[in-house]
N, C-alpha and C positions, 0 to 999 in steps of 0.2 A: 448428486447427479454427476456421472462420469463425463458426460459430453457438454460442451459449451454450445448453447443455442443462439442463433442469430435470426431475427425476424426483421427484414428490411422495412423501411418506412413505406406506408401505403401511398401509392402515387395519387396525384390530384385527380379529381373527377374530370377536369378538362383534359388531362393527358390521356385518361382512359377513353373518353368520348372521341378524341381525335383518332385513336387506333381503331375504335369501333367503326367510325365513318370511313376510314381508309381501307379496312379489310372485310367488313361485314361480320367479323367474329363477335361473339357475345362478350359481355362485360368481364366475366371471370377470366376468359382467355386473354382479353385485352389488358386486364390488370396484370396478369403474369408477364406478358410481353413488356409492359411499361416498367415493371419492377426489374426486369432483366436488361433494361436500357435501350430497348428498341424505339426508334422514331417511327412515326406512322408509315413512312415510305419503306423503311427497313422491315417493318412488320409485314407489309404487303408483299415484299419480295420473299421474305422468309416463308410465308404461308403458301406462296404460289407453287413452288416445286416443279415448274415446267422444264422440259428438256431444252427449251429455247434459251434458258439461262446459262447453258454450258458454254465455256469459252473455246475459242479456236485453238486446236492443238498446236498449230504452227506459231503460237506465241512463245512456246518453249524455245530457248536460244538455239539449240542444235537439232531441232526436229527435221528441218529440211535435209541436213547432212545425214541423219539417221535413215530417213526414207530413201534417199538416193543410194546409200550404201546397200541397203536391203534389196532394193529393186535391182541393183547391179548383181548382187549375189544370186538372185532368182534367175536373172537372164543367163548367167554363166553356169548355173547348176551347182554352185558352191554349197557345201554342207554348212548349215547354220545350227548352232546349239543355243538353246535358251537355258541360261544358268540361273536357277532359282534358290529358294531357301526352304527349310524344312518346317516352317510354321504355316498357318492357314493363309496368311497374306502372300507368302512366297509360292505356295502351292496353287492358289487361285490365279495369281499373276502368271505363273508358268503355263497353266492350262489355257488361259485366255489368249496369251500371245502365240502359243503353239497352234491353237485353232485358227487364229488369224493368218499366220504364216502359211499354213496348209491351204487356206482359202486362196492365197495369192500365188500358189504353186511352188512354194519353197521346199527345198530338200532339208527338212528340219527334224531335230530330235531335242531332247531336254536332259538336263543333268541337275540332280538335287544332291548336295553334299550330305554325307552321313554324319549325323550329329556327334556320335560317340568318338569317331576317329578324326574327322575333318573339321568339325566345328563350323561356325557361321562364316559366310562370305566366300568369295572366289579365292582359290589357292593355287600356288605354282604347280603343285602335284596334279591338280585337276586340269590345269591348262596344258601341261605336257601330255597327259593322258588323252585329252580331247584332240590335241594336235596330231597325235599318233593315230587317232581314229579318223583323221581326214577333215576335221572341222577347220574352216577358214574364217568364220565369223562367229563370235560369241556375243550374245545379247544378255546382259544381266537383268534380272528383275528383283526388286526389293533388296538389292545389295549392290556393292561395287563402288560407291561414291568415294571411299577412302582407299581403293585398290590401286594406288600409284605404282608401287613396285610390281605388282602382278600384271598391270597393263604393259609396262616396259618389258617384262619377261615374255609376255605373249608375242610381242613383235619379233623376238628372237626365233620364234617358230613359224613366222609368217602368218600369224593369227591376228585379225583385227578385233577390237572390242567396241561395242556400243553399251554404254552404261545407262540403265534406267533405275532410278532409286527415289526414295522420298526422305531419307535420313539426312541429318545435318552434315554439311561438308567439312572436310579437314582444311588445313592451312593452304593446301594446293590440290587441284583437281587432277584426276588421272588424265594422261595424254591419250585419250581414246578418240576414235573416229567421231563420236558424238557423246555428250553427257546430258542426259535428260532428267532433271531433278528440279522441282520448283524452288528449292532452297539454294540453288547455285547463285553466286553473286551476279547481279545484273539481269537475272531471268525476269522477263516481263509477264510470265504467266501469273494471273492474279490470285489464284487459289493456292495457298502455300500448305494446305493441310491434307492433300491427297495421300491416301495410303499407297503402298507399292502397286497394288492392283489397279488403283485409279490412274497412276502414271502409265502402266501397261495398256490400259484402255485408251488413253490419249494417243499412244503410239499406234494402236490398232485403228483409231479414227483416222489418223494421218495416212496410214497405209491403204485404207479402204475408201477414202473420200472420193476417189474418181469413179467408184462403182456404187457407193451407198452414201446416203446423207449422214451427217454427224449424229443426228438424233437416232437414226435407224441402227447405227453401230452401237451406240450407248444402250439402246433398248435390248439388242441382241445379247450383250454381255453383262447386263445389269445384275443378274444373279451372282456372277462371280464377284463383281464389284461390291455388292452388298455383303456377301459372306466374308471376303477378305478385309473389308473396311471395318466392319463391326468386330470381327475377331481381333484385329490389330488395335482396337480401342482408339481409333482415329476420331477426330472431332466430327460429330454429325451435324455440320453446318455447311453452307455453300454447296459445292458440287457433290460432296459426300452425301449430304442430306437428300439431294435430288436422286442420285444413283441408288441409294439405299431404299428410298421410298418405292422406286420402280422395281428394284430387285426383289424386295419383300413381297410386293404385289404379285410378281411372276412365279415365285417359288412354289406355291401350292399346286400350280398346274404346269410345272416345269416339263420341258421336252428333253431335258438332259438326263441321261440314264443314271449318272452319278448322283445328281440331286434327288431324283426319284427314289433311288435305293436308300439314301440317308434318311429322307423323310419317311419312307415306309417303315424302316426299323425303329424310328422315333415315334411312330403313330401320328405323324403330322400331315399325311397326304390329304390334300383338300382343305386343310385347316388354315385359318388366317395366321400369317407369320408376323412376328415383330422382332425387335432387336434382342429382347430377353431370350426368346426361344432359340434364336441363332447363336447367341453368346453362350448359353448354358446347355443346350441340348444338341446342337450340331457341331459347333466349332471345337469343343473339347475332344470329340472323337477323331477329328482330323489332326489336331495337335498331338494327340496321343501316339499316333503312328510315327510322327516325327521324333517323339521322345524315346520310343521303345523299339522301333522297327524301321522299315525302309519307306521314307516319305514319298518316294517316286511312285509308289503304288497308288497313292491318293490322286496324283496327277493323272495317271492312267484311268482311274475310275471316272474322272470328269471328261476324259477324251474319248473313251470307248463308246461305241453305239450298241455293244452287246449287253443286253439287259441282265443276262445271267452273270456275266463277268463282273459287271458293275456291282451287282448285289453281293457277289462273293467277296469282293474287295471291301465293300461296306461292312460286311460281317467281320472281316479282319480288323477294321477300324474299331468296331464295337468291342471286340475281344481285347484289343490293346487298351481301350479306354477303361474297361473293367479292371484290367491288370494295373493300369496306372492308378486307379482309385484305391486298389488294395495296397499298392506300394506307398501311396501318399498317406493313407491312414496309419500304416505301420510307422512310417517316418515321423508323422505328427505325434503319435503317442510316445514314441521314444524321445522326441525332442522336448515334449512337455515335461517328462520325467527328469530330463537333464536340467531344464530351467528350474524346476521346483527344488531340485537337490543341490545344484551348484551355482546357478547364475541369476537367481531371482532379484538380487540387488543391483545387477548390472543395468546401466542405461541403454546399452546396445547389446542385444543378444547375438553372440557369435557361437554357433554350434557346429560340430563336425562329427562325422562317423565314417569309418572306412567301408562300411557295408551299405551306405546310402547311394541312391542312383542320382547322378547329377542332373539328369533330365527332368526330375520331379521336384527338386528341392526349392525351386523358385515359387511353386504353388504353395508349398508348406510354409515358406518364409512369409508369404502374404497372410496366411491364416494365423500364424503366430503374432504377426504385427497387430492384427485386429484383436486377438485375444488379450495380449499384454499391453497394448498401447505403447509399444516400443519398437524402434527400428530393429530389424532382425536380418541376419546373414547366415544362411545354411551352406555348409561346405562339404563336398563329397569328392571321391577320387575321380580323376579324369583319365583319359586313355594314354596320355603322354608321360605318366608318372607323377605329374603335379596334381594338385587338387583344384577343383572349380567351385566357386561360390556364387550364390545368387542372393541379392538382398532387396528388401523393401523398407520404405520409411513412411513417416507421417509428415503432414504439412508442418513446416517450422524447423525441420532438420534436413539439410541437404546431405544425402548419402554420398553423392559424388564428391562434395567438398571434403567430407570425412575421409574418403579413400585417398584423396589427394594428399591429405596430411599424413597418411600412413603408407605412402607409396614405396618407401624403402623396404617394407616388409612384403611387398607384392611383386609378382612376375609381371603382371599387367592388369589393367582394369579399365572399365568404361561404364557409361550410363548417364543418369541425370539425377535430379533432386530426389525423386521418389523411388527409383529402381536402378539397380546397378549390378554388374557382374564383375568377377575377378578371377584371376589365376594365382595360386600361391603354392609355395613348397610346404609340404606337410610339417616340416620342422619349425616353420615360422608362424604356425596358426596361433599358438599361445601368445607369442609376442604381438601379433596383430590384434588379438582380442584385448590385451592390456593397453595397447597404444590407442585404439579407436575409442575405448571407454575413457581413457584419460582425456582425449580430445573432446568427447561429449561432456565430461564433467566441467571443462572450461567453458563450453559454449552454451550449455542449457541446464535447466533442472527439469524434473519430470513433469511439472505443472505446465511447461510450455508445449508438451506433446499431447495435451488434452484434445481429443478429436473435436472438430468444429462442425456442427450441423446447421445448415442454412435453409430456412424455409422460404417459400415464395410469398405466401400470404396466409391469412386466417380464414377458416371456413366456418360458416354458420350451419345450423341444423338443416335448413332448407336445401343446402347443396349436397346432402348425403344421399345420393340416389344414382341410379343407372344413367339417367339423362345427362347428368354432369360429367360422368366418365366419357360418354360418347362425344360430348362437346369438347373435351380435352384431347380427343384423338386427333384433332386437326394439328396438334403440336408434334405428333410422331413423325419420324422415329426418334426414340429417346436414346441418349448416350452422352459421351463426353462433349461438352459445349452446348448440349441441349438436354439437360437432365429431366427425368420424369418429375412433374410438379410435386413439390413437397409442401404439405399444409400443416399448420398448427390448428388444432381444435381444442378449445379451452373448456374446462369444467364439464367433463363427460362423466355420467354416473355409470358405475359398473353394475349391470343388472344380472349378469351371469358370467361365471368364470370356470374354466376347466383346463387341466394340464393334458396335453396331447403329444403325439410323436412316439416312435419306437423306444426312444431313450428318455421319454418324459421331459423334453427340453423346452417345449413351446407352450404358449398360452393361447387359448381361444376364448374370446370375450364377446358378450353382447353389451353394447354401450348405448347410452341415450343422451341426446343433446337437443334441447329445445323441443322436447316431445317426440323427436324422431329417433328410432332405434336402428342400429346398424351392427352387423357382425364385424369382428376385427380379429386379425391373427398377429401374434407377436412372437416371431421366431427367436428362440434363445432366451426368453424372458421368464422361464419357469422358476428361476431362483429368486425372483422379485416377490418375496413373501409379504411385502408391504401392500401389495395390490390384492384386495379381497372384495367379496360381495358387499356392495354399498359404498365402496371407495369412490371418491370424486378425483378424477385424474385429468391432466392435460397431456395430449399426445402430439407427436410429430409423426406424420404418416403420409403414405401415398393412397390415393383413392382409386380403386380398381374394380373390375368385374370378376367375380368368382363364378365359374360355370360348373355346375354339379348336376349330373343326371338330366342334362338338357335344360336346366333352369339357370338363368342369369340373375345374379344379385350383386348389388354394390357391397364392397367390403373395404375396410381399412387395412392396409399392410403397415403395421406400426414400426417406426424407426427408433423411437425413444419415448419414454414415459416419465412424467414427473407429477 
């Protein structure tokens, strides 16, 4: 078995009973919450998801300063620019804040840097350009927390900065008019896991609180918050969970032309939305235009009231996403051939090609990491003559620490344990590959990188039905910090098995447990020739509803088999 399985100890009956009494949830849901470490009071708060739980935006250290400066700009008729980012979080943050500023009468526009030539974050070039266009106040969203030099540079042009961000702070903060980030030292805002769009929404609440209730503002912009938060893989706990629940509920009947266009093209108009649909069917299309085209068009799609214009832009996003998928598949196939021919014995896969698109290599690195159970870094040409790399890792090996050990071969780098980016001169790629693999050989062996799969609890045959799935829905939305429940079901008999999929990669099974039969799908398991009719298997799986031709049936989505 490739993966290491962990099944936590079953909580005591008393612990489950206490959560049942506090929340009214059934015993299975209560057992999952107990396994995940919830006290009865925490479980009650977690399941509540009411807007009344949202914190006061003025708990942010500089919120009063930000509101005062913006109100002054509105009164003086100064030009304000919202400076965003080219990913979904940055795009939704920009659209949300521009809509708010228009509502309070601001003279406002927006600026999204071009990924290929400008890269992430606020730049001196952009500041000079915006100053020459008459901007007096720049408000960053989803970026800016480390823009110390850029903030000082802006003052030379008579431009003020308000920074709103959610990323980790550097050793010193920018000397801006206001810095609004829950991670700043001493910030009393209790929820530290807001995405960039969540921070932008808190600024909107503060700006509109004289005219609207905090709950009303949150409801108005919840769709933006849900989309940006889910796409940014932020923790779906606390305020993120509340905002995403409301936003997902609103999306199918959205009044926003941009959302309606996206849902229409995806065939999701009027259908129940969840974090999976947003993460895999909506967000990639928006990210794609940021990778291959002009991301500011996506902001305009969300701001326009022209249905035809919104649909036309959504079609452009769709086209970019198909192009991104084609490029991704081509790079993936080329990368696999390189690994098999040259680098199969390496602990860290470092692959480069002068024809690859650096806007896509991060996605491919993630797929290769899953395929080979090894950290992977893909490197492609950048616009400035250097090469840009994007890497992914596995639990147990910090990619950031590895890059720190190799920094003499790099122009610059950043990131964290599981994902990182770098800039490197092309002549140093081979030296970097050798150095990072030497570091890996000192720090680990391949057995340490075995993926760990953790289940919530064991299921019996009586649980394998649609009613159980509906009971589990109270735990939604699922994501980081609140994963979809994972179950172990032991000793299931294989009653039927077939290979499916265009490339014959997947297994479709009919399984039986305690006299109850249930369909199961096992993506990517067609190579498991040890599983045959009559086999008895133990599975780790999610329990879901499969809707087909108007009929709903419970189904297991298998994660692993032994």
